[in-house]
All heavy atoms as atom14 arrays in JSON, in Angstrom:
{
  "sequence": "MPISSIGPPTSTNVDPEARQLVISQLVVIALPVGTLFGVWLWMLNWSGRSRRDQ",
  "atom14_mask": [
    [1, 1, 1, 1, 1, 1, 1, 1, 0, 0, 0, 0, 0, 0],
    [1, 1, 1, 1, 1, 1, 1, 0, 0, 0, 0, 0, 0, 0],
    [1, 1, 1, 1, 1, 1, 1, 1, 0, 0, 0, 0, 0, 0],
    [1, 1, 1, 1, 1, 1, 0, 0, 0, 0, 0, 0, 0, 0],
    [1, 1, 1, 1, 1, 1, 0, 0, 0, 0, 0, 0, 0, 0],
    [1, 1, 1, 1, 1, 1, 1, 1, 0, 0, 0, 0, 0, 0],
    [1, 1, 1, 1, 0, 0, 0, 0, 0, 0, 0, 0, 0, 0],
    [1, 1, 1, 1, 1, 1, 1, 0, 0, 0, 0, 0, 0, 0],
    [1, 1, 1, 1, 1, 1, 1, 0, 0, 0, 0, 0, 0, 0],
    [1, 1, 1, 1, 1, 1, 1, 0, 0, 0, 0, 0, 0, 0],
    [1, 1, 1, 1, 1, 1, 0, 0, 0, 0, 0, 0, 0, 0],
    [1, 1, 1, 1, 1, 1, 1, 0, 0, 0, 0, 0, 0, 0],
    [1, 1, 1, 1, 1, 1, 1, 1, 0, 0, 0, 0, 0, 0],
    [1, 1, 1, 1, 1, 1, 1, 0, 0, 0, 0, 0, 0, 0],
    [1, 1, 1, 1, 1, 1, 1, 1, 0, 0, 0, 0, 0, 0],
    [1, 1, 1, 1, 1, 1, 1, 0, 0, 0, 0, 0, 0, 0],
    [1, 1, 1, 1, 1, 1, 1, 1, 1, 0, 0, 0, 0, 0],
    [1, 1, 1, 1, 1, 0, 0, 0, 0, 0, 0, 0, 0, 0],
    [1, 1, 1, 1, 1, 1, 1, 1, 1, 1, 1, 0, 0, 0],
    [1, 1, 1, 1, 1, 1, 1, 1, 1, 0, 0, 0, 0, 0],
    [1, 1, 1, 1, 1, 1, 1, 1, 0, 0, 0, 0, 0, 0],
    [1, 1, 1, 1, 1, 1, 1, 0, 0, 0, 0, 0, 0, 0],
    [1, 1, 1, 1, 1, 1, 1, 1, 0, 0, 0, 0, 0, 0],
    [1, 1, 1, 1, 1, 1, 0, 0, 0, 0, 0, 0, 0, 0],
    [1, 1, 1, 1, 1, 1, 1, 1, 1, 0, 0, 0, 0, 0],
    [1, 1, 1, 1, 1, 1, 1, 1, 0, 0, 0, 0, 0, 0],
    [1, 1, 1, 1, 1, 1, 1, 0, 0, 0, 0, 0, 0, 0],
    [1, 1, 1, 1, 1, 1, 1, 0, 0, 0, 0, 0, 0, 0],
    [1, 1, 1, 1, 1, 1, 1, 1, 0, 0, 0, 0, 0, 0],
    [1, 1, 1, 1, 1, 0, 0, 0, 0, 0, 0, 0, 0, 0],
    [1, 1, 1, 1, 1, 1, 1, 1, 0, 0, 0, 0, 0, 0],
    [1, 1, 1, 1, 1, 1, 1, 0, 0, 0, 0, 0, 0, 0],
    [1, 1, 1, 1, 1, 1, 1, 0, 0, 0, 0, 0, 0, 0],
    [1, 1, 1, 1, 0, 0, 0, 0, 0, 0, 0, 0, 0, 0],
    [1, 1, 1, 1, 1, 1, 1, 0, 0, 0, 0, 0, 0, 0],
    [1, 1, 1, 1, 1, 1, 1, 1, 0, 0, 0, 0, 0, 0],
    [1, 1, 1, 1, 1, 1, 1, 1, 1, 1, 1, 0, 0, 0],
    [1, 1, 1, 1, 0, 0, 0, 0, 0, 0, 0, 0, 0, 0],
    [1, 1, 1, 1, 1, 1, 1, 0, 0, 0, 0, 0, 0, 0],
    [1, 1, 1, 1, 1, 1, 1, 1, 1, 1, 1, 1, 1, 1],
    [1, 1, 1, 1, 1, 1, 1, 1, 0, 0, 0, 0, 0, 0],
    [1, 1, 1, 1, 1, 1, 1, 1, 1, 1, 1, 1, 1, 1],
    [1, 1, 1, 1, 1, 1, 1, 1, 0, 0, 0, 0, 0, 0],
    [1, 1, 1, 1, 1, 1, 1, 1, 0, 0, 0, 0, 0, 0],
    [1, 1, 1, 1, 1, 1, 1, 1, 0, 0, 0, 0, 0, 0],
    [1, 1, 1, 1, 1, 1, 1, 1, 1, 1, 1, 1, 1, 1],
    [1, 1, 1, 1, 1, 1, 0, 0, 0, 0, 0, 0, 0, 0],
    [1, 1, 1, 1, 0, 0, 0, 0, 0, 0, 0, 0, 0, 0],
    [1, 1, 1, 1, 1, 1, 1, 1, 1, 1, 1, 0, 0, 0],
    [1, 1, 1, 1, 1, 1, 0, 0, 0, 0, 0, 0, 0, 0],
    [1, 1, 1, 1, 1, 1, 1, 1, 1, 1, 1, 0, 0, 0],
    [1, 1, 1, 1, 1, 1, 1, 1, 1, 1, 1, 0, 0, 0],
    [1, 1, 1, 1, 1, 1, 1, 1, 0, 0, 0, 0, 0, 0],
    [1, 1, 1, 1, 1, 1, 1, 1, 1, 0, 0, 0, 0, 0]
  ],
  "atom14_positions": [
    [[1.96, -6.06, -30.79], [2.28, -6.17, -29.36], [2.48, -7.65, -29.01], [1.54, -8.44, -29.16], [1.14, -5.58, -28.52], [1.45, -5.51, -27.03], [0.29, -4.41, -26.19], [0.92, -4.52, -24.53], [0.0, 0.0, 0.0], [0.0, 0.0, 0.0], [0.0, 0.0, 0.0], [0.0, 0.0, 0.0], [0.0, 0.0, 0.0], [0.0, 0.0, 0.0]],
    [[3.65, -8.0, -28.54], [3.9, -9.43, -28.22], [3.1, -9.86, -27.0], [2.81, -9.08, -26.1], [5.41, -9.47, -27.94], [5.77, -8.06, -27.61], [4.83, -7.18, -28.37], [0.0, 0.0, 0.0], [0.0, 0.0, 0.0], [0.0, 0.0, 0.0], [0.0, 0.0, 0.0], [0.0, 0.0, 0.0], [0.0, 0.0, 0.0], [0.0, 0.0, 0.0]],
    [[2.76, -11.14, -27.01], [1.92, -11.67, -25.93], [2.7, -11.71, -24.61], [2.13, -11.56, -23.54], [1.43, -13.09, -26.3], [0.62, -13.0, -27.61], [0.57, -13.69, -25.19], [0.3, -14.36, -28.18], [0.0, 0.0, 0.0], [0.0, 0.0, 0.0], [0.0, 0.0, 0.0], [0.0, 0.0, 0.0], [0.0, 0.0, 0.0], [0.0, 0.0, 0.0]],
    [[4.01, -11.88, -24.69], [4.8, -12.04, -23.47], [4.76, -10.78, -22.6], [4.96, -10.86, -21.39], [6.25, -12.36, -23.83], [6.77, -11.31, -24.63], [0.0, 0.0, 0.0], [0.0, 0.0, 0.0], [0.0, 0.0, 0.0], [0.0, 0.0, 0.0], [0.0, 0.0, 0.0], [0.0, 0.0, 0.0], [0.0, 0.0, 0.0], [0.0, 0.0, 0.0]],
    [[4.5, -9.61, -23.2], [4.49, -8.38, -22.41], [3.19, -8.21, -21.62], [3.1, -7.36, -20.76], [4.7, -7.17, -23.32], [3.6, -7.06, -24.2], [0.0, 0.0, 0.0], [0.0, 0.0, 0.0], [0.0, 0.0, 0.0], [0.0, 0.0, 0.0], [0.0, 0.0, 0.0], [0.0, 0.0, 0.0], [0.0, 0.0, 0.0], [0.0, 0.0, 0.0]],
    [[2.17, -9.03, -21.92], [0.89, -8.91, -21.24], [0.9, -9.68, -19.91], [0.31, -9.26, -18.93], [-0.26, -9.41, -22.15], [-0.29, -8.58, -23.44], [-1.6, -9.34, -21.43], [-1.27, -9.11, -24.45], [0.0, 0.0, 0.0], [0.0, 0.0, 0.0], [0.0, 0.0, 0.0], [0.0, 0.0, 0.0], [0.0, 0.0, 0.0], [0.0, 0.0, 0.0]],
    [[1.62, -10.79, -19.89], [1.63, -11.64, -18.7], [2.41, -11.0, -17.56], [2.88, -9.87, -17.67], [0.0, 0.0, 0.0], [0.0, 0.0, 0.0], [0.0, 0.0, 0.0], [0.0, 0.0, 0.0], [0.0, 0.0, 0.0], [0.0, 0.0, 0.0], [0.0, 0.0, 0.0], [0.0, 0.0, 0.0], [0.0, 0.0, 0.0], [0.0, 0.0, 0.0]],
    [[2.55, -11.72, -16.47], [3.32, -11.2, -15.33], [4.78, -11.01, -15.72], [5.33, -11.82, -16.46], [3.17, -12.3, -14.26], [2.79, -13.53, -15.01], [2.02, -13.05, -16.21], [0.0, 0.0, 0.0], [0.0, 0.0, 0.0], [0.0, 0.0, 0.0], [0.0, 0.0, 0.0], [0.0, 0.0, 0.0], [0.0, 0.0, 0.0], [0.0, 0.0, 0.0]],
    [[5.43, -9.95, -15.24], [6.81, -9.68, -15.63], [7.77, -10.73, -15.09], [7.68, -11.14, -13.93], [7.1, -8.31, -15.01], [6.13, -8.18, -13.89], [4.9, -8.96, -14.31], [0.0, 0.0, 0.0], [0.0, 0.0, 0.0], [0.0, 0.0, 0.0], [0.0, 0.0, 0.0], [0.0, 0.0, 0.0], [0.0, 0.0, 0.0], [0.0, 0.0, 0.0]],
    [[8.67, -11.17, -15.93], [9.69, -12.11, -15.49], [10.9, -11.35, -14.99], [10.98, -10.13, -15.13], [10.1, -13.04, -16.65], [10.51, -12.22, -17.74], [8.94, -13.91, -17.09], [0.0, 0.0, 0.0], [0.0, 0.0, 0.0], [0.0, 0.0, 0.0], [0.0, 0.0, 0.0], [0.0, 0.0, 0.0], [0.0, 0.0, 0.0], [0.0, 0.0, 0.0]],
    [[11.86, -12.05, -14.42], [13.01, -11.38, -13.83], [13.9, -10.75, -14.89], [14.78, -9.96, -14.57], [13.82, -12.37, -13.0], [14.22, -13.46, -13.8], [0.0, 0.0, 0.0], [0.0, 0.0, 0.0], [0.0, 0.0, 0.0], [0.0, 0.0, 0.0], [0.0, 0.0, 0.0], [0.0, 0.0, 0.0], [0.0, 0.0, 0.0], [0.0, 0.0, 0.0]],
    [[13.7, -11.09, -16.18], [14.59, -10.57, -17.21], [14.2, -9.16, -17.62], [15.06, -8.34, -17.89], [14.56, -11.48, -18.45], [13.2, -11.69, -18.83], [15.23, -12.8, -18.16], [0.0, 0.0, 0.0], [0.0, 0.0, 0.0], [0.0, 0.0, 0.0], [0.0, 0.0, 0.0], [0.0, 0.0, 0.0], [0.0, 0.0, 0.0], [0.0, 0.0, 0.0]],
    [[12.89, -8.82, -17.66], [12.49, -7.52, -18.17], [11.98, -6.58, -17.07], [11.32, -5.61, -17.36], [11.42, -7.69, -19.27], [10.17, -8.36, -18.75], [10.09, -8.68, -17.57], [9.19, -8.55, -19.62], [0.0, 0.0, 0.0], [0.0, 0.0, 0.0], [0.0, 0.0, 0.0], [0.0, 0.0, 0.0], [0.0, 0.0, 0.0], [0.0, 0.0, 0.0]],
    [[12.28, -6.87, -15.8], [11.91, -5.96, -14.72], [13.04, -4.96, -14.54], [14.19, -5.34, -14.38], [11.67, -6.74, -13.41], [11.51, -5.78, -12.25], [10.45, -7.62, -13.55], [0.0, 0.0, 0.0], [0.0, 0.0, 0.0], [0.0, 0.0, 0.0], [0.0, 0.0, 0.0], [0.0, 0.0, 0.0], [0.0, 0.0, 0.0], [0.0, 0.0, 0.0]],
    [[12.72, -3.67, -14.58], [13.77, -2.67, -14.4], [14.14, -2.57, -12.92], [13.35, -2.94, -12.04], [13.32, -1.31, -14.94], [11.99, -0.88, -14.34], [11.18, -1.76, -14.0], [11.78, 0.33, -14.2], [0.0, 0.0, 0.0], [0.0, 0.0, 0.0], [0.0, 0.0, 0.0], [0.0, 0.0, 0.0], [0.0, 0.0, 0.0], [0.0, 0.0, 0.0]],
    [[15.34, -2.1, -12.62], [15.82, -2.08, -11.22], [14.92, -1.3, -10.28], [14.8, -1.66, -9.1], [17.2, -1.42, -11.32], [17.63, -1.65, -12.73], [16.36, -1.64, -13.55], [0.0, 0.0, 0.0], [0.0, 0.0, 0.0], [0.0, 0.0, 0.0], [0.0, 0.0, 0.0], [0.0, 0.0, 0.0], [0.0, 0.0, 0.0], [0.0, 0.0, 0.0]],
    [[14.29, -0.23, -10.77], [13.42, 0.56, -9.89], [12.23, -0.25, -9.43], [11.85, -0.23, -8.26], [12.95, 1.82, -10.62], [14.04, 2.87, -10.73], [13.52, 4.14, -11.37], [12.3, 4.32, -11.41], [14.35, 4.94, -11.82], [0.0, 0.0, 0.0], [0.0, 0.0, 0.0], [0.0, 0.0, 0.0], [0.0, 0.0, 0.0], [0.0, 0.0, 0.0]],
    [[11.61, -0.99, -10.37], [10.46, -1.81, -10.0], [10.89, -2.91, -9.04], [10.17, -3.23, -8.1], [9.84, -2.42, -11.25], [0.0, 0.0, 0.0], [0.0, 0.0, 0.0], [0.0, 0.0, 0.0], [0.0, 0.0, 0.0], [0.0, 0.0, 0.0], [0.0, 0.0, 0.0], [0.0, 0.0, 0.0], [0.0, 0.0, 0.0], [0.0, 0.0, 0.0]],
    [[12.08, -3.49, -9.27], [12.56, -4.54, -8.37], [12.8, -3.97, -6.97], [12.45, -4.6, -5.97], [13.85, -5.13, -8.94], [14.27, -6.4, -8.21], [15.48, -7.02, -8.87], [15.15, -7.53, -10.21], [16.07, -7.8, -11.13], [17.34, -7.61, -10.87], [15.7, -8.28, -12.3], [0.0, 0.0, 0.0], [0.0, 0.0, 0.0], [0.0, 0.0, 0.0]],
    [[13.38, -2.76, -6.9], [13.59, -2.12, -5.59], [12.26, -1.87, -4.89], [12.14, -2.06, -3.68], [14.33, -0.79, -5.78], [15.82, -0.97, -6.0], [16.51, -1.58, -4.8], [17.01, -2.71, -4.88], [16.52, -0.88, -3.69], [0.0, 0.0, 0.0], [0.0, 0.0, 0.0], [0.0, 0.0, 0.0], [0.0, 0.0, 0.0], [0.0, 0.0, 0.0]],
    [[11.25, -1.46, -5.67], [9.94, -1.2, -5.09], [9.35, -2.47, -4.51], [8.83, -2.5, -3.4], [9.01, -0.62, -6.16], [7.63, -0.15, -5.65], [7.8, 1.12, -4.83], [6.69, 0.1, -6.82], [0.0, 0.0, 0.0], [0.0, 0.0, 0.0], [0.0, 0.0, 0.0], [0.0, 0.0, 0.0], [0.0, 0.0, 0.0], [0.0, 0.0, 0.0]],
    [[9.46, -3.57, -5.25], [8.93, -4.85, -4.79], [9.66, -5.31, -3.53], [9.06, -5.76, -2.56], [9.04, -5.91, -5.91], [8.75, -7.31, -5.37], [8.06, -5.57, -7.03], [0.0, 0.0, 0.0], [0.0, 0.0, 0.0], [0.0, 0.0, 0.0], [0.0, 0.0, 0.0], [0.0, 0.0, 0.0], [0.0, 0.0, 0.0], [0.0, 0.0, 0.0]],
    [[10.99, -5.16, -3.54], [11.78, -5.59, -2.37], [11.42, -4.75, -1.15], [11.25, -5.28, -0.04], [13.28, -5.49, -2.7], [13.67, -6.57, -3.71], [14.12, -5.62, -1.43], [15.09, -6.44, -4.21], [0.0, 0.0, 0.0], [0.0, 0.0, 0.0], [0.0, 0.0, 0.0], [0.0, 0.0, 0.0], [0.0, 0.0, 0.0], [0.0, 0.0, 0.0]],
    [[11.27, -3.43, -1.34], [10.93, -2.58, -0.2], [9.53, -2.91, 0.33], [9.31, -2.92, 1.54], [11.01, -1.1, -0.6], [10.09, -0.83, -1.63], [0.0, 0.0, 0.0], [0.0, 0.0, 0.0], [0.0, 0.0, 0.0], [0.0, 0.0, 0.0], [0.0, 0.0, 0.0], [0.0, 0.0, 0.0], [0.0, 0.0, 0.0], [0.0, 0.0, 0.0]],
    [[8.6, -3.21, -0.57], [7.26, -3.6, -0.13], [7.33, -4.91, 0.66], [6.67, -5.04, 1.69], [6.33, -3.78, -1.33], [5.97, -2.47, -2.0], [5.07, -1.62, -1.12], [4.17, -2.12, -0.46], [5.32, -0.33, -1.09], [0.0, 0.0, 0.0], [0.0, 0.0, 0.0], [0.0, 0.0, 0.0], [0.0, 0.0, 0.0], [0.0, 0.0, 0.0]],
    [[8.12, -5.87, 0.18], [8.24, -7.14, 0.89], [8.83, -6.93, 2.28], [8.38, -7.53, 3.26], [9.13, -8.11, 0.09], [8.44, -8.79, -1.1], [9.46, -9.64, -1.85], [7.28, -9.66, -0.62], [0.0, 0.0, 0.0], [0.0, 0.0, 0.0], [0.0, 0.0, 0.0], [0.0, 0.0, 0.0], [0.0, 0.0, 0.0], [0.0, 0.0, 0.0]],
    [[9.83, -6.05, 2.37], [10.45, -5.78, 3.67], [9.44, -5.12, 4.61], [9.33, -5.48, 5.79], [11.7, -4.89, 3.47], [12.18, -4.32, 4.81], [12.8, -5.7, 2.81], [0.0, 0.0, 0.0], [0.0, 0.0, 0.0], [0.0, 0.0, 0.0], [0.0, 0.0, 0.0], [0.0, 0.0, 0.0], [0.0, 0.0, 0.0], [0.0, 0.0, 0.0]],
    [[8.69, -4.15, 4.07], [7.7, -3.45, 4.9], [6.64, -4.41, 5.41], [6.16, -4.28, 6.54], [7.06, -2.3, 4.07], [5.78, -1.81, 4.71], [8.06, -1.16, 3.93], [0.0, 0.0, 0.0], [0.0, 0.0, 0.0], [0.0, 0.0, 0.0], [0.0, 0.0, 0.0], [0.0, 0.0, 0.0], [0.0, 0.0, 0.0], [0.0, 0.0, 0.0]],
    [[6.28, -5.42, 4.61], [5.26, -6.38, 5.05], [5.88, -7.43, 5.96], [5.29, -7.81, 6.97], [4.6, -7.03, 3.81], [3.8, -5.98, 3.04], [3.72, -8.21, 4.22], [3.33, -6.46, 1.69], [0.0, 0.0, 0.0], [0.0, 0.0, 0.0], [0.0, 0.0, 0.0], [0.0, 0.0, 0.0], [0.0, 0.0, 0.0], [0.0, 0.0, 0.0]],
    [[7.08, -7.9, 5.62], [7.67, -9.04, 6.33], [8.17, -8.65, 7.72], [8.12, -9.46, 8.64], [8.81, -9.63, 5.51], [0.0, 0.0, 0.0], [0.0, 0.0, 0.0], [0.0, 0.0, 0.0], [0.0, 0.0, 0.0], [0.0, 0.0, 0.0], [0.0, 0.0, 0.0], [0.0, 0.0, 0.0], [0.0, 0.0, 0.0], [0.0, 0.0, 0.0]],
    [[8.67, -7.42, 7.88], [9.21, -7.04, 9.18], [8.16, -7.05, 10.28], [8.38, -7.68, 11.32], [9.9, -5.67, 9.09], [11.37, -5.71, 8.66], [11.94, -4.3, 8.57], [12.2, -6.53, 9.63], [0.0, 0.0, 0.0], [0.0, 0.0, 0.0], [0.0, 0.0, 0.0], [0.0, 0.0, 0.0], [0.0, 0.0, 0.0], [0.0, 0.0, 0.0]],
    [[7.0, -6.37, 10.13], [6.0, -6.42, 11.21], [5.45, -7.82, 11.44], [5.23, -8.23, 12.58], [4.89, -5.47, 10.73], [5.52, -4.64, 9.68], [6.58, -5.49, 9.04], [0.0, 0.0, 0.0], [0.0, 0.0, 0.0], [0.0, 0.0, 0.0], [0.0, 0.0, 0.0], [0.0, 0.0, 0.0], [0.0, 0.0, 0.0], [0.0, 0.0, 0.0]],
    [[5.24, -8.57, 10.36], [4.71, -9.93, 10.5], [5.71, -10.81, 11.24], [5.35, -11.55, 12.15], [4.37, -10.52, 9.11], [4.06, -12.0, 9.2], [3.19, -9.77, 8.5], [0.0, 0.0, 0.0], [0.0, 0.0, 0.0], [0.0, 0.0, 0.0], [0.0, 0.0, 0.0], [0.0, 0.0, 0.0], [0.0, 0.0, 0.0], [0.0, 0.0, 0.0]],
    [[6.97, -10.71, 10.87], [8.0, -11.5, 11.56], [8.13, -11.1, 13.02], [8.3, -11.95, 13.89], [0.0, 0.0, 0.0], [0.0, 0.0, 0.0], [0.0, 0.0, 0.0], [0.0, 0.0, 0.0], [0.0, 0.0, 0.0], [0.0, 0.0, 0.0], [0.0, 0.0, 0.0], [0.0, 0.0, 0.0], [0.0, 0.0, 0.0], [0.0, 0.0, 0.0]],
    [[8.04, -9.8, 13.3], [8.13, -9.33, 14.68], [6.96, -9.85, 15.5], [7.14, -10.36, 16.62], [8.16, -7.81, 14.72], [9.24, -7.35, 13.89], [8.37, -7.29, 16.13], [0.0, 0.0, 0.0], [0.0, 0.0, 0.0], [0.0, 0.0, 0.0], [0.0, 0.0, 0.0], [0.0, 0.0, 0.0], [0.0, 0.0, 0.0], [0.0, 0.0, 0.0]],
    [[5.75, -9.74, 14.95], [4.57, -10.24, 15.65], [4.68, -11.74, 15.89], [4.34, -12.23, 16.97], [3.3, -9.93, 14.84], [2.79, -8.5, 14.95], [1.64, -8.27, 13.97], [2.35, -8.19, 16.36], [0.0, 0.0, 0.0], [0.0, 0.0, 0.0], [0.0, 0.0, 0.0], [0.0, 0.0, 0.0], [0.0, 0.0, 0.0], [0.0, 0.0, 0.0]],
    [[5.16, -12.47, 14.87], [5.29, -13.92, 15.01], [6.3, -14.27, 16.1], [6.06, -15.15, 16.92], [5.72, -14.51, 13.67], [5.67, -16.01, 13.63], [4.46, -16.68, 13.72], [6.84, -16.74, 13.51], [4.41, -18.06, 13.68], [6.8, -18.13, 13.48], [5.57, -18.79, 13.56], [0.0, 0.0, 0.0], [0.0, 0.0, 0.0], [0.0, 0.0, 0.0]],
    [[7.42, -13.54, 16.13], [8.43, -13.8, 17.15], [7.9, -13.5, 18.55], [8.12, -14.26, 19.49], [0.0, 0.0, 0.0], [0.0, 0.0, 0.0], [0.0, 0.0, 0.0], [0.0, 0.0, 0.0], [0.0, 0.0, 0.0], [0.0, 0.0, 0.0], [0.0, 0.0, 0.0], [0.0, 0.0, 0.0], [0.0, 0.0, 0.0], [0.0, 0.0, 0.0]],
    [[7.2, -12.38, 18.71], [6.64, -12.02, 20.01], [5.6, -13.05, 20.44], [5.54, -13.45, 21.6], [6.02, -10.6, 19.95], [5.17, -10.32, 21.19], [7.13, -9.57, 19.81], [0.0, 0.0, 0.0], [0.0, 0.0, 0.0], [0.0, 0.0, 0.0], [0.0, 0.0, 0.0], [0.0, 0.0, 0.0], [0.0, 0.0, 0.0], [0.0, 0.0, 0.0]],
    [[4.8, -13.53, 19.47], [3.77, -14.52, 19.78], [4.42, -15.83, 20.25], [4.0, -16.41, 21.25], [2.92, -14.75, 18.52], [1.87, -15.79, 18.67], [0.77, -15.73, 19.47], [1.8, -17.06, 18.0], [0.04, -16.89, 19.33], [0.64, -17.71, 18.44], [2.64, -17.68, 17.06], [0.3, -18.98, 17.96], [2.28, -18.94, 16.6], [1.13, -19.56, 17.05]],
    [[5.47, -16.26, 19.54], [6.16, -17.49, 19.96], [6.8, -17.29, 21.33], [6.75, -18.18, 22.19], [7.26, -17.83, 18.95], [6.78, -18.53, 17.67], [7.99, -18.8, 16.77], [6.07, -19.83, 17.99], [0.0, 0.0, 0.0], [0.0, 0.0, 0.0], [0.0, 0.0, 0.0], [0.0, 0.0, 0.0], [0.0, 0.0, 0.0], [0.0, 0.0, 0.0]],
    [[7.39, -16.1, 21.57], [8.03, -15.85, 22.86], [7.0, -15.86, 23.98], [7.24, -16.4, 25.06], [8.75, -14.49, 22.79], [9.36, -14.08, 24.1], [10.51, -14.56, 24.63], [8.84, -13.12, 25.02], [10.74, -13.95, 25.84], [9.74, -13.07, 26.11], [7.7, -12.31, 25.03], [9.52, -12.22, 27.19], [7.5, -11.47, 26.12], [8.4, -11.43, 27.18]],
    [[5.82, -15.28, 23.73], [4.79, -15.26, 24.76], [4.25, -16.67, 25.02], [3.96, -17.03, 26.16], [3.65, -14.32, 24.36], [4.06, -12.86, 24.47], [2.68, -11.72, 24.4], [1.67, -12.28, 25.75], [0.0, 0.0, 0.0], [0.0, 0.0, 0.0], [0.0, 0.0, 0.0], [0.0, 0.0, 0.0], [0.0, 0.0, 0.0], [0.0, 0.0, 0.0]],
    [[4.12, -17.47, 23.95], [3.69, -18.87, 24.14], [4.71, -19.61, 24.99], [4.36, -20.32, 25.94], [3.56, -19.56, 22.78], [2.26, -19.33, 22.01], [2.3, -20.12, 20.71], [1.05, -19.74, 22.83], [0.0, 0.0, 0.0], [0.0, 0.0, 0.0], [0.0, 0.0, 0.0], [0.0, 0.0, 0.0], [0.0, 0.0, 0.0], [0.0, 0.0, 0.0]],
    [[5.99, -19.42, 24.69], [7.06, -20.06, 25.45], [7.03, -19.6, 26.89], [7.16, -20.38, 27.83], [8.41, -19.69, 24.81], [9.21, -20.92, 24.45], [8.86, -22.03, 24.82], [10.29, -20.71, 23.74], [0.0, 0.0, 0.0], [0.0, 0.0, 0.0], [0.0, 0.0, 0.0], [0.0, 0.0, 0.0], [0.0, 0.0, 0.0], [0.0, 0.0, 0.0]],
    [[6.89, -18.27, 27.09], [6.95, -17.67, 28.42], [5.77, -18.14, 29.27], [5.94, -18.53, 30.42], [6.96, -16.16, 28.27], [7.1, -15.43, 29.57], [8.21, -15.37, 30.34], [6.08, -14.69, 30.24], [7.95, -14.6, 31.45], [6.66, -14.18, 31.43], [4.75, -14.4, 29.96], [5.95, -13.4, 32.32], [4.04, -13.62, 30.85], [4.62, -13.13, 32.0]],
    [[4.56, -18.14, 28.68], [3.39, -18.56, 29.45], [3.47, -20.04, 29.78], [3.09, -20.47, 30.86], [2.11, -18.26, 28.67], [2.09, -18.98, 27.46], [0.0, 0.0, 0.0], [0.0, 0.0, 0.0], [0.0, 0.0, 0.0], [0.0, 0.0, 0.0], [0.0, 0.0, 0.0], [0.0, 0.0, 0.0], [0.0, 0.0, 0.0], [0.0, 0.0, 0.0]],
    [[3.98, -20.84, 28.84], [4.13, -22.28, 29.11], [5.11, -22.53, 30.23], [4.89, -23.36, 31.1], [0.0, 0.0, 0.0], [0.0, 0.0, 0.0], [0.0, 0.0, 0.0], [0.0, 0.0, 0.0], [0.0, 0.0, 0.0], [0.0, 0.0, 0.0], [0.0, 0.0, 0.0], [0.0, 0.0, 0.0], [0.0, 0.0, 0.0], [0.0, 0.0, 0.0]],
    [[6.23, -21.76, 30.24], [7.23, -21.96, 31.27], [6.7, -21.51, 32.63], [6.91, -22.18, 33.64], [8.49, -21.14, 30.9], [9.73, -21.68, 31.59], [10.96, -20.88, 31.19], [11.18, -20.91, 29.74], [11.41, -19.83, 29.01], [11.45, -18.64, 29.58], [11.61, -19.92, 27.73], [0.0, 0.0, 0.0], [0.0, 0.0, 0.0], [0.0, 0.0, 0.0]],
    [[5.98, -20.38, 32.68], [5.48, -19.89, 33.96], [4.4, -20.81, 34.49], [4.23, -20.96, 35.7], [4.94, -18.47, 33.81], [3.86, -18.47, 32.92], [0.0, 0.0, 0.0], [0.0, 0.0, 0.0], [0.0, 0.0, 0.0], [0.0, 0.0, 0.0], [0.0, 0.0, 0.0], [0.0, 0.0, 0.0], [0.0, 0.0, 0.0], [0.0, 0.0, 0.0]],
    [[3.64, -21.44, 33.6], [2.61, -22.37, 34.05], [3.25, -23.63, 34.64], [2.74, -24.2, 35.58], [1.69, -22.74, 32.86], [0.22, -22.7, 33.25], [-0.67, -23.09, 32.07], [-0.71, -22.04, 31.03], [-0.41, -22.27, 29.76], [-0.04, -23.45, 29.34], [-0.5, -21.29, 28.89], [0.0, 0.0, 0.0], [0.0, 0.0, 0.0], [0.0, 0.0, 0.0]],
    [[4.39, -24.04, 34.07], [5.05, -25.25, 34.57], [5.7, -25.0, 35.94], [5.84, -25.92, 36.72], [6.12, -25.7, 33.56], [5.67, -26.9, 32.75], [6.73, -27.34, 31.77], [6.47, -26.81, 30.43], [7.35, -26.08, 29.73], [8.51, -25.76, 30.23], [7.03, -25.66, 28.54], [0.0, 0.0, 0.0], [0.0, 0.0, 0.0], [0.0, 0.0, 0.0]],
    [[6.1, -23.77, 36.2], [6.79, -23.49, 37.45], [5.84, -23.54, 38.65], [6.26, -23.79, 39.76], [7.44, -22.09, 37.4], [8.66, -22.11, 36.49], [9.12, -23.21, 36.17], [9.1, -21.02, 36.1], [0.0, 0.0, 0.0], [0.0, 0.0, 0.0], [0.0, 0.0, 0.0], [0.0, 0.0, 0.0], [0.0, 0.0, 0.0], [0.0, 0.0, 0.0]],
    [[4.59, -23.3, 38.43], [3.64, -23.25, 39.56], [3.44, -24.64, 40.17], [3.29, -25.58, 39.45], [2.29, -22.7, 39.1], [2.37, -21.19, 38.88], [1.05, -20.63, 38.36], [0.13, -21.4, 38.06], [0.98, -19.33, 38.22], [0.0, 0.0, 0.0], [0.0, 0.0, 0.0], [0.0, 0.0, 0.0], [0.0, 0.0, 0.0], [0.0, 0.0, 0.0]]
  ]
}
């Protein structure tokens, strides 16, 4: 058994199904985090602007 197969898989020997699974997992994690981050920045902007108007 070669040692290279024990370590983390490189981009050369990853089959397309595993790559699709990883990409879908990244999308599932990144979409809610990005949405929350965007809403948080928008609320910071909005509260700062409303505070300045008073």
